[in-house]
Steps between C-alpha positions, in 0.01 A plus 500: 500500500631846406562759771334835476728794492414600861590151616832514315572835662428360850695183434804704369484726806491195735789339316712814522424535870617145563810556283589803703490299823660185377844367598477219241250355255456143368311450168310178470268331243197380698289363224282205595573546877168471678367789712513307827872440468559863388304616806727291726801648331372850562443422870853365539649797322293746715631324819855547381467875405452442129216535263370350165371716224364367164541726202477500127844510337447832321405674828792334682738625227363859515509508892856383517603736213335799670679398825840506331559121505552368144509122445249435232742423212669235716175324586236557236540162334417299812209707632146370476192721458466552875766501769498434865738740671621407841611824679746484787415804722678418823746223390688490170541115497156390634310539162744269321508248787119486532436496121763220455335293777162554342638404156624170640147402603319649203647405169290767323668788689827590328746755611609703188748746661488806709634840610763516774675823596321672206655269246347211302608147611427196292331179623816337609615792722154523649529130604843570646341769706215260604754261637687752727450457869283742689643805665456354845676191391799689375510711814500178704782364299698812541440509875601132530817549313591811702428326822683183415823692450476665831402186675801320344724794616364463853565136503861544385555756775343262751739211393801737537386597851446131589845404372655779707326397815644145458853631485 
């Protein structure tokens, strides 16, 4: 069904607003994904500070072009008529991680690429982002490695003290 000019203007304004707030975007083909599964995806995205917007490819191209992010020539061959755009508002990596997890359970949901740091990334790079650990996991690893070196240092000093007491 064709959109009226008023609906197109509203959709374009909504897309531009989301683009202004985004930290990253994942583009996906969602053809043949049933609405119940798409609803579950939207809920999970919302819980993680992300959102999903569906848009026609022409409106998406115009919205990103007016926002100063040009990627269309890199991606136009692989884009279907409508796109699912997964916006990361709070976390840069969460959209890729959640979309990839959803794509594993729904074969009709295909990640096409995305925007990260205002640059286009292809499908492979989007999947690499999806497999990165969460921020909390990385901070935990950093804390563990920092504390392990100090714990090791304290143990060495303790062994030196014990050996001096034996003498």
